[in-house]
PyMOL CGO cylinders between C-alpha atoms (Angstrom):
from pymol import cmd
from pymol.cgo import CYLINDER

trace = [
    CYLINDER, 0.00, 0.00, 0.00, 1.34, 3.42, -0.97, 0.3, 1, 1, 1, 1, 1, 1,
    CYLINDER, 1.34, 3.42, -0.97, -0.57, 6.70, -0.74, 0.3, 1, 1, 1, 1, 1, 1,
    CYLINDER, -0.57, 6.70, -0.74, 0.13, 10.43, -0.95, 0.3, 1, 1, 1, 1, 1, 1,
    CYLINDER, 0.13, 10.43, -0.95, 1.17, 11.83, 2.44, 0.3, 1, 1, 1, 1, 1, 1,
    CYLINDER, 1.17, 11.83, 2.44, -0.98, 14.48, 4.08, 0.3, 1, 1, 1, 1, 1, 1,
    CYLINDER, -0.98, 14.48, 4.08, 0.42, 17.35, 6.14, 0.3, 1, 1, 1, 1, 1, 1,
    CYLINDER, 0.42, 17.35, 6.14, -0.95, 18.65, 9.46, 0.3, 1, 1, 1, 1, 1, 1,
    CYLINDER, -0.95, 18.65, 9.46, -3.69, 20.57, 7.60, 0.3, 1, 1, 1, 1, 1, 1,
    CYLINDER, -3.69, 20.57, 7.60, -4.77, 17.40, 5.77, 0.3, 1, 1, 1, 1, 1, 1,
    CYLINDER, -4.77, 17.40, 5.77, -3.43, 18.74, 2.46, 0.3, 1, 1, 1, 1, 1, 1,
    CYLINDER, -3.43, 18.74, 2.46, -1.42, 16.59, 0.03, 0.3, 1, 1, 1, 1, 1, 1,
    CYLINDER, -1.42, 16.59, 0.03, 2.34, 16.97, 0.15, 0.3, 1, 1, 1, 1, 1, 1,
    CYLINDER, 2.34, 16.97, 0.15, 4.37, 17.54, -3.02, 0.3, 1, 1, 1, 1, 1, 1,
    CYLINDER, 4.37, 17.54, -3.02, 8.01, 18.18, -3.89, 0.3, 1, 1, 1, 1, 1, 1,
    CYLINDER, 8.01, 18.18, -3.89, 9.67, 15.92, -1.34, 0.3, 1, 1, 1, 1, 1, 1,
    CYLINDER, 9.67, 15.92, -1.34, 10.29, 12.86, -3.51, 0.3, 1, 1, 1, 1, 1, 1,
    CYLINDER, 10.29, 12.86, -3.51, 9.52, 9.61, -1.70, 0.3, 1, 1, 1, 1, 1, 1,
    CYLINDER, 9.52, 9.61, -1.70, 8.78, 11.56, 1.49, 0.3, 1, 1, 1, 1, 1, 1,
    CYLINDER, 8.78, 11.56, 1.49, 5.63, 12.81, -0.26, 0.3, 1, 1, 1, 1, 1, 1,
    CYLINDER, 5.63, 12.81, -0.26, 4.24, 9.28, 0.13, 0.3, 1, 1, 1, 1, 1, 1,
    CYLINDER, 4.24, 9.28, 0.13, 3.44, 6.92, 2.97, 0.3, 1, 1, 1, 1, 1, 1,
    CYLINDER, 3.44, 6.92, 2.97, 3.85, 3.17, 2.73, 0.3, 1, 1, 1, 1, 1, 1,
    CYLINDER, 3.85, 3.17, 2.73, 2.30, 0.14, 4.37, 0.3, 1, 1, 1, 1, 1, 1,
    CYLINDER, 2.30, 0.14, 4.37, 1.49, 0.71, 8.06, 0.3, 1, 1, 1, 1, 1, 1,
    CYLINDER, 1.49, 0.71, 8.06, 1.86, 4.51, 7.94, 0.3, 1, 1, 1, 1, 1, 1,
    CYLINDER, 1.86, 4.51, 7.94, -0.32, 4.65, 4.83, 0.3, 1, 1, 1, 1, 1, 1,
    CYLINDER, -0.32, 4.65, 4.83, -2.95, 2.53, 6.52, 0.3, 1, 1, 1, 1, 1, 1,
    CYLINDER, -2.95, 2.53, 6.52, -2.92, 4.70, 9.68, 0.3, 1, 1, 1, 1, 1, 1,
    CYLINDER, -2.92, 4.70, 9.68, -3.41, 7.85, 7.59, 0.3, 1, 1, 1, 1, 1, 1,
    CYLINDER, -3.41, 7.85, 7.59, -6.13, 6.18, 5.53, 0.3, 1, 1, 1, 1, 1, 1,
    CYLINDER, -6.13, 6.18, 5.53, -8.10, 5.14, 8.64, 0.3, 1, 1, 1, 1, 1, 1,
    CYLINDER, -8.10, 5.14, 8.64, -7.90, 8.66, 10.12, 0.3, 1, 1, 1, 1, 1, 1,
    CYLINDER, -7.90, 8.66, 10.12, -8.93, 10.41, 6.91, 0.3, 1, 1, 1, 1, 1, 1,
    CYLINDER, -8.93, 10.41, 6.91, -11.85, 8.01, 6.38, 0.3, 1, 1, 1, 1, 1, 1,
    CYLINDER, -11.85, 8.01, 6.38, -13.09, 8.62, 9.93, 0.3, 1, 1, 1, 1, 1, 1,
    CYLINDER, -13.09, 8.62, 9.93, -13.07, 12.38, 9.33, 0.3, 1, 1, 1, 1, 1, 1,
    CYLINDER, -13.07, 12.38, 9.33, -15.09, 12.18, 6.08, 0.3, 1, 1, 1, 1, 1, 1,
    CYLINDER, -15.09, 12.18, 6.08, -18.52, 13.79, 6.26, 0.3, 1, 1, 1, 1, 1, 1,
    CYLINDER, -18.52, 13.79, 6.26, -21.47, 11.91, 4.77, 0.3, 1, 1, 1, 1, 1, 1,
    CYLINDER, -21.47, 11.91, 4.77, -22.23, 13.18, 1.27, 0.3, 1, 1, 1, 1, 1, 1,
    CYLINDER, -22.23, 13.18, 1.27, -18.96, 15.10, 0.79, 0.3, 1, 1, 1, 1, 1, 1,
    CYLINDER, -18.96, 15.10, 0.79, -17.41, 12.65, -1.67, 0.3, 1, 1, 1, 1, 1, 1,
    CYLINDER, -17.41, 12.65, -1.67, -18.65, 13.78, -5.10, 0.3, 1, 1, 1, 1, 1, 1,
    CYLINDER, -18.65, 13.78, -5.10, -18.27, 10.34, -6.69, 0.3, 1, 1, 1, 1, 1, 1,
    CYLINDER, -18.27, 10.34, -6.69, -19.88, 8.44, -3.76, 0.3, 1, 1, 1, 1, 1, 1,
    CYLINDER, -19.88, 8.44, -3.76, -22.56, 10.49, -2.02, 0.3, 1, 1, 1, 1, 1, 1,
    CYLINDER, -22.56, 10.49, -2.02, -23.29, 7.63, 0.42, 0.3, 1, 1, 1, 1, 1, 1,
    CYLINDER, -23.29, 7.63, 0.42, -19.72, 7.59, 1.80, 0.3, 1, 1, 1, 1, 1, 1,
    CYLINDER, -19.72, 7.59, 1.80, -18.71, 9.09, 5.13, 0.3, 1, 1, 1, 1, 1, 1,
    CYLINDER, -18.71, 9.09, 5.13, -20.04, 9.51, 8.65, 0.3, 1, 1, 1, 1, 1, 1,
    CYLINDER, -20.04, 9.51, 8.65, -23.14, 11.59, 9.25, 0.3, 1, 1, 1, 1, 1, 1,
    CYLINDER, -23.14, 11.59, 9.25, -21.48, 13.78, 11.89, 0.3, 1, 1, 1, 1, 1, 1,
    CYLINDER, -21.48, 13.78, 11.89, -24.27, 16.39, 11.94, 0.3, 1, 1, 1, 1, 1, 1,
    CYLINDER, -24.27, 16.39, 11.94, -26.87, 13.84, 13.01, 0.3, 1, 1, 1, 1, 1, 1,
    CYLINDER, -26.87, 13.84, 13.01, -24.70, 11.64, 15.22, 0.3, 1, 1, 1, 1, 1, 1,
    CYLINDER, -24.70, 11.64, 15.22, -22.83, 14.20, 17.32, 0.3, 1, 1, 1, 1, 1, 1,
    CYLINDER, -22.83, 14.20, 17.32, -24.97, 14.85, 20.34, 0.3, 1, 1, 1, 1, 1, 1,
    CYLINDER, -24.97, 14.85, 20.34, -26.36, 13.19, 23.39, 0.3, 1, 1, 1, 1, 1, 1,
    CYLINDER, -26.36, 13.19, 23.39, -28.70, 10.76, 21.66, 0.3, 1, 1, 1, 1, 1, 1,
    CYLINDER, -28.70, 10.76, 21.66, -26.46, 9.43, 18.91, 0.3, 1, 1, 1, 1, 1, 1,
    CYLINDER, -26.46, 9.43, 18.91, -23.44, 8.24, 20.91, 0.3, 1, 1, 1, 1, 1, 1,
    CYLINDER, -23.44, 8.24, 20.91, -23.92, 4.49, 20.27, 0.3, 1, 1, 1, 1, 1, 1,
    CYLINDER, -23.92, 4.49, 20.27, -24.76, 5.08, 16.60, 0.3, 1, 1, 1, 1, 1, 1,
    CYLINDER, -24.76, 5.08, 16.60, -21.69, 7.33, 16.27, 0.3, 1, 1, 1, 1, 1, 1,
    CYLINDER, -21.69, 7.33, 16.27, -19.46, 4.64, 17.76, 0.3, 1, 1, 1, 1, 1, 1,
    CYLINDER, -19.46, 4.64, 17.76, -20.92, 2.06, 15.38, 0.3, 1, 1, 1, 1, 1, 1,
    CYLINDER, -20.92, 2.06, 15.38, -20.41, 4.36, 12.38, 0.3, 1, 1, 1, 1, 1, 1,
    CYLINDER, -20.41, 4.36, 12.38, -16.76, 4.96, 13.33, 0.3, 1, 1, 1, 1, 1, 1,
    CYLINDER, -16.76, 4.96, 13.33, -16.16, 1.23, 13.89, 0.3, 1, 1, 1, 1, 1, 1,
    CYLINDER, -16.16, 1.23, 13.89, -17.74, 0.41, 10.52, 0.3, 1, 1, 1, 1, 1, 1,
    CYLINDER, -17.74, 0.41, 10.52, -15.55, 3.00, 8.82, 0.3, 1, 1, 1, 1, 1, 1,
    CYLINDER, -15.55, 3.00, 8.82, -12.41, 1.51, 10.42, 0.3, 1, 1, 1, 1, 1, 1,
    CYLINDER, -12.41, 1.51, 10.42, -13.30, -2.10, 9.59, 0.3, 1, 1, 1, 1, 1, 1,
    CYLINDER, -13.30, -2.10, 9.59, -14.19, -1.26, 5.99, 0.3, 1, 1, 1, 1, 1, 1,
    CYLINDER, -14.19, -1.26, 5.99, -10.76, 0.32, 5.39, 0.3, 1, 1, 1, 1, 1, 1,
    CYLINDER, -10.76, 0.32, 5.39, -8.58, -1.67, 3.01, 0.3, 1, 1, 1, 1, 1, 1,
    CYLINDER, -8.58, -1.67, 3.01, -5.94, -3.59, 4.96, 0.3, 1, 1, 1, 1, 1, 1,
    CYLINDER, -5.94, -3.59, 4.96, -7.84, -3.66, 8.28, 0.3, 1, 1, 1, 1, 1, 1,
    CYLINDER, -7.84, -3.66, 8.28, -8.64, -7.16, 9.54, 0.3, 1, 1, 1, 1, 1, 1,
    CYLINDER, -8.64, -7.16, 9.54, -10.45, -6.29, 12.78, 0.3, 1, 1, 1, 1, 1, 1,
    CYLINDER, -10.45, -6.29, 12.78, -10.69, -4.07, 15.86, 0.3, 1, 1, 1, 1, 1, 1,
    CYLINDER, -10.69, -4.07, 15.86, -8.97, -5.16, 19.09, 0.3, 1, 1, 1, 1, 1, 1,
    CYLINDER, -8.97, -5.16, 19.09, -10.01, -2.19, 21.22, 0.3, 1, 1, 1, 1, 1, 1,
    CYLINDER, -10.01, -2.19, 21.22, -11.99, 0.98, 20.63, 0.3, 1, 1, 1, 1, 1, 1,
    CYLINDER, -11.99, 0.98, 20.63, -13.01, 3.96, 22.79, 0.3, 1, 1, 1, 1, 1, 1,
    CYLINDER, -13.01, 3.96, 22.79, -14.63, 7.31, 22.05, 0.3, 1, 1, 1, 1, 1, 1,
    CYLINDER, -14.63, 7.31, 22.05, -14.46, 10.14, 24.58, 0.3, 1, 1, 1, 1, 1, 1,
    CYLINDER, -14.46, 10.14, 24.58, -16.41, 13.37, 24.11, 0.3, 1, 1, 1, 1, 1, 1,
    CYLINDER, -16.41, 13.37, 24.11, -15.92, 16.13, 26.64, 0.3, 1, 1, 1, 1, 1, 1,
    CYLINDER, -15.92, 16.13, 26.64, -16.10, 19.92, 26.35, 0.3, 1, 1, 1, 1, 1, 1,
    CYLINDER, -16.10, 19.92, 26.35, -16.72, 19.69, 22.59, 0.3, 1, 1, 1, 1, 1, 1,
    CYLINDER, -16.72, 19.69, 22.59, -13.52, 17.70, 22.03, 0.3, 1, 1, 1, 1, 1, 1,
    CYLINDER, -13.52, 17.70, 22.03, -13.73, 14.16, 20.73, 0.3, 1, 1, 1, 1, 1, 1,
    CYLINDER, -13.73, 14.16, 20.73, -10.92, 11.64, 21.17, 0.3, 1, 1, 1, 1, 1, 1,
    CYLINDER, -10.92, 11.64, 21.17, -11.01, 8.25, 19.47, 0.3, 1, 1, 1, 1, 1, 1,
    CYLINDER, -11.01, 8.25, 19.47, -8.53, 5.60, 20.64, 0.3, 1, 1, 1, 1, 1, 1,
    CYLINDER, -8.53, 5.60, 20.64, -8.28, 2.35, 18.74, 0.3, 1, 1, 1, 1, 1, 1,
    CYLINDER, -8.28, 2.35, 18.74, -6.12, -0.71, 18.31, 0.3, 1, 1, 1, 1, 1, 1,
    CYLINDER, -6.12, -0.71, 18.31, -6.65, -2.67, 15.10, 0.3, 1, 1, 1, 1, 1, 1,
    CYLINDER, -6.65, -2.67, 15.10, -5.33, -5.81, 13.47, 0.3, 1, 1, 1, 1, 1, 1,
    CYLINDER, -5.33, -5.81, 13.47, -4.07, -5.09, 9.97, 0.3, 1, 1, 1, 1, 1, 1,
    CYLINDER, -4.07, -5.09, 9.97, -2.32, -6.98, 7.22, 0.3, 1, 1, 1, 1, 1, 1,
    CYLINDER, -2.32, -6.98, 7.22, 0.86, -5.19, 8.37, 0.3, 1, 1, 1, 1, 1, 1,
    CYLINDER, 0.86, -5.19, 8.37, 0.47, -6.02, 12.08, 0.3, 1, 1, 1, 1, 1, 1,
    CYLINDER, 0.47, -6.02, 12.08, -1.23, -4.48, 15.10, 0.3, 1, 1, 1, 1, 1, 1,
    CYLINDER, -1.23, -4.48, 15.10, -1.72, -0.70, 15.01, 0.3, 1, 1, 1, 1, 1, 1,
    CYLINDER, -1.72, -0.70, 15.01, -2.63, 1.52, 17.96, 0.3, 1, 1, 1, 1, 1, 1,
    CYLINDER, -2.63, 1.52, 17.96, -3.55, 5.10, 17.18, 0.3, 1, 1, 1, 1, 1, 1,
    CYLINDER, -3.55, 5.10, 17.18, -5.78, 7.96, 18.25, 0.3, 1, 1, 1, 1, 1, 1,
    CYLINDER, -5.78, 7.96, 18.25, -7.56, 10.88, 16.72, 0.3, 1, 1, 1, 1, 1, 1,
    CYLINDER, -7.56, 10.88, 16.72, -8.49, 14.06, 18.57, 0.3, 1, 1, 1, 1, 1, 1,
    CYLINDER, -8.49, 14.06, 18.57, -10.76, 16.61, 16.98, 0.3, 1, 1, 1, 1, 1, 1,
    CYLINDER, -10.76, 16.61, 16.98, -12.72, 19.54, 18.31, 0.3, 1, 1, 1, 1, 1, 1,
    CYLINDER, -12.72, 19.54, 18.31, -16.12, 20.48, 16.98, 0.3, 1, 1, 1, 1, 1, 1,
    CYLINDER, -16.12, 20.48, 16.98, -18.25, 23.59, 17.30, 0.3, 1, 1, 1, 1, 1, 1,
]
cmd.load_cgo(trace, "trace")
């Protein structure tokens, strides 16, 4: 697996040769994170792709949100299964911690994002 690397602003990187790409486990980690952050209906060639953040963020949709995030992780190419998964939402900051089995080995990662 080889994909274009994203910088801290989630923009593609160019002009750094092979450093403009991520391979294997790093590519998979980036792919999982970027898929989780996709909003439902934002992908012009697949309007059914993404997580419906507007409907699921809130007090009533916590279980559905967790299921949507899990489904997005498991459906990522190269992911075999989820070993552990936690979502914490406090003071409008969401943190997702996960450990997954992949074709490259076990990966533990997290994603923190604030929302308004």
